[in-house]
N, C-alpha and C positions, 0 to 999 in steps of 0.2 A: 680721490679729491686733491686738488691742488693746495699745496702748503705755500701760502703767499710769503710768509715770514722767511722761509727756507730759500725761495726764489729770489726775494729781495737781498738777501745775504749774498748769494751766489752772484747776483748782478754787481753789487758793491765790490766784492773780492775780484771779479773780472775787471771791473773799471779800475780799481787801484792798481792791478797788475799791469794793465795796458798803460796807465799814466807813468808808472815806474819803468816800463820797457821803452816807452817814448823818451822819457827823461834821460835814461842812460845813452841814448843816441845823441841827444841834443846837447850833452855835455861831454863831448869828446875830450877836448884838451890835449893833455900830453900824449895821448895815444897817437896823435896825428901830428906832432910836431916833426919838423924835418930836421935831421942832425946837419945837413948842409943844403944850400941852394943859394938862389939869387933874388934880389928885388931890384927892379929898374928905378932909377932915380929921375929926378925932374928933366934930365937931359936925354933920358932913354938909354943911359949907360947900365950895364949889369954890375949891381954891386953884391958881391959873393959873401956870403956869412956862414958861420958855423954856430950851431946851437946846442945848448946842454939843458937838461931838466934838473931842476932843484926841487926835490920832493918835500922838503920841509922848510920852506922859506918863510920869513916873518916880514919880507920886503913891503908888502902893501898894508898888512893888517897889524903889525906890531906884536900884539899878544898871542894871535892864533896863526898856525902854520897853514900853508897851502901849497900846491905845486905850481910852480911858475916855469915858464921857458925863458932862458937868457940867450938872446941873439946877439952875436958879436961880428961886426963887419970886418972882413979881412984888411980891408983898405980904411982906415979910420977917416980918411977925407972924401970918400966916394959919396956920402950922402950930404954934402956940404950944400949950403944954400942959406939965403935970409929972405925975410918977408914971405911972399907967395911962394917962392921956390921950397923953402922949409915946409910950408903947408902940404905942398905936392908931394914931397918926399915922405912925410907922416902919413899921408892918404895912401900912397903906394905900399908903405910897409903894413898899414892897417888893413888894406885890401887882403894881403896875403895872410896875415895873422888871424883874421876873422874866419878864414876858411876852415881852421883847425878847431874851431869851438862849437859849431852847431851845423844844422842841416844847410844844404845849399841855397835854400829859400829864406834863410834868416834875415837877410836885408839890413846887415849892420850899416850904421850911420858912420862911414869910414873918414869923411872929410874932416880935416883938423877943426873947422869952425863948428861942426855938429857935435863934437865931443862933449861929454859931460864932465863937470868938476870932480866927481867922485862916484862912490856908491856906499851903501851901508857898511860902517866900520872901516872903510878904507882911509889910510893915513897919508898916502903918497900917490902920486900920478894922476891920471885921467882915467876916464871910463868910456868905452864905445858900446852904444846901445843897440839892440836888435830891434828893428821896426816890427817884425812879424811876431816875435816872441818877447814881450815887454819884460818878462822876468830874467832875460838873458843879458848879461853884460860881461865886458872884458876889461879888466884892469891893465893899464899900460902905462909905462913910463919910459921916456926917451933920455939917455944920457948923452949930452951934447958937450963937445969939446971943440974949441976953435971954429965954431960955427958949423960943425958936422956932426950928424947923429952917428955916434960911433957904437952905441949898444942900446938894446931895447929889452926891457923886462915885461914880460905879460903873464896873466893868469885870469882865472874865471872870477867874477865878482860873486858875492854872497846872494845877490839878487839883481834887479835892474839898476840903472844908474840913477843918480840924483845930481841936482844943481845947487 
């Protein structure tokens, strides 16, 4: 005789395991950060960067810690721009960073005008939202000096983005 309760429990456990397995791939984050690389600016110039990982940062959330990437451009004036040019530079940065956070099909809204103001409990920066996975967001902040993006801090949001 078939035990329905036992089969139901087995199905629930299997489902929970597959969700956790799927989630672990979706939230890649710091495992994929590149220590060195380049991002093209609005003029097609390669802007080289180096990146470190801060495993206990309070940058975005204040009270709670999270893992963030700290990306610093070798030439502080490489990502210079104003108006539409700075939007293009941010989009180019967002395109690269968003690859490190989820599956290749996540379809993050990387254009500067598509970014959200925040995410739950976020105190600084902006949020990049995934079109495909609505609970996936990336916290991001651009440190700008003399009209140029010289540093970018990024990490996973607690859930999707909000306005």
